[in-house]
C-alpha positions as CSV (number, residue, x, y, z in Angstrom):
1,M,0.0,0.0,0.0
2,P,1.6,3.3,-1.0
3,M,2.3,6.0,1.5
4,T,-0.1,8.9,1.5
5,Q,0.7,12.6,1.6
6,E,-1.1,12.8,4.9
7,Q,1.2,10.2,6.4
8,L,4.3,11.9,5.1
9,D,3.0,15.3,6.4
10,N,2.3,13.8,9.8
11,W,5.7,11.9,10.0
12,F,7.8,14.9,9.1
13,K,6.3,17.7,11.1
14,Y,7.0,18.9,14.6
15,H,4.6,17.4,17.1
16,K,4.2,19.6,20.2
17,P,3.8,17.3,23.2
18,E,0.2,17.0,24.3
19,P,-0.8,16.5,28.0
20,G,0.3,13.1,29.2
21,Q,2.8,12.5,26.4
22,P,6.0,13.6,28.2
23,E,5.4,11.0,30.8
24,K,5.1,8.3,28.1
25,Y,8.3,9.5,26.4
26,E,10.1,9.3,29.8
27,A,8.8,5.8,30.5
28,I,9.9,4.6,27.1
29,R,13.4,6.2,27.5
30,A,13.8,4.8,31.0
31,A,12.9,1.3,29.8
32,G,15.3,1.6,26.8
33,K,18.1,2.8,29.0
34,A,17.6,0.0,31.5
35,F,17.7,-2.6,28.7
36,A,20.8,-1.0,27.2
37,E,22.5,-1.1,30.6
38,V,21.7,-4.8,30.9
39,V,23.1,-5.4,27.4
40,V,26.3,-3.5,28.2
41,A,26.7,-5.3,31.5
42,N,26.3,-8.7,30.1
43,T,28.0,-8.6,26.7
44,P,31.6,-8.1,25.7
45,A,32.6,-4.7,24.2
46,S,32.3,-5.4,20.5
47,A,30.6,-4.3,17.3
48,D,27.7,-6.5,18.2
49,Q,27.3,-4.8,21.5
50,T,27.4,-1.4,19.8
51,A,24.8,-2.5,17.3
52,A,22.5,-3.9,20.0
53,V,22.6,-0.6,21.9
54,R,22.0,1.4,18.7
55,K,19.0,-0.8,17.9
56,I,17.6,-0.2,21.4
57,R,18.1,3.6,20.8
58,E,16.3,3.3,17.4
59,A,13.4,1.4,19.1
60,V,13.1,4.1,21.7
61,M,13.0,6.8,19.1
62,T,10.5,4.9,17.0
63,A,8.3,4.2,20.0
64,N,8.4,7.9,20.9
65,A,7.4,8.7,17.3
66,A,4.4,6.4,17.6
67,V,3.3,8.5,20.7
68,A,3.9,11.8,18.9
69,C,2.1,10.7,15.7
70,N,-0.8,9.1,17.7
71,G,-0.2,5.8,16.0
72,Q,-0.7,7.2,12.5
């Protein structure tokens, strides 16, 4: 299914936080940080460790985008 102009407009605009959203962002970031700390504490320093933490960071950013875009 092709992307619509409405989707692109929504994804690439600034979304001012609405009431309740900052708390969601913080919860997502805290969980991501906790997971990253577990990964770093239990894996050897390596390219794979770096990639794992990068993917956690990407997941946090994507989850926050889902909140900002209201799932659209």
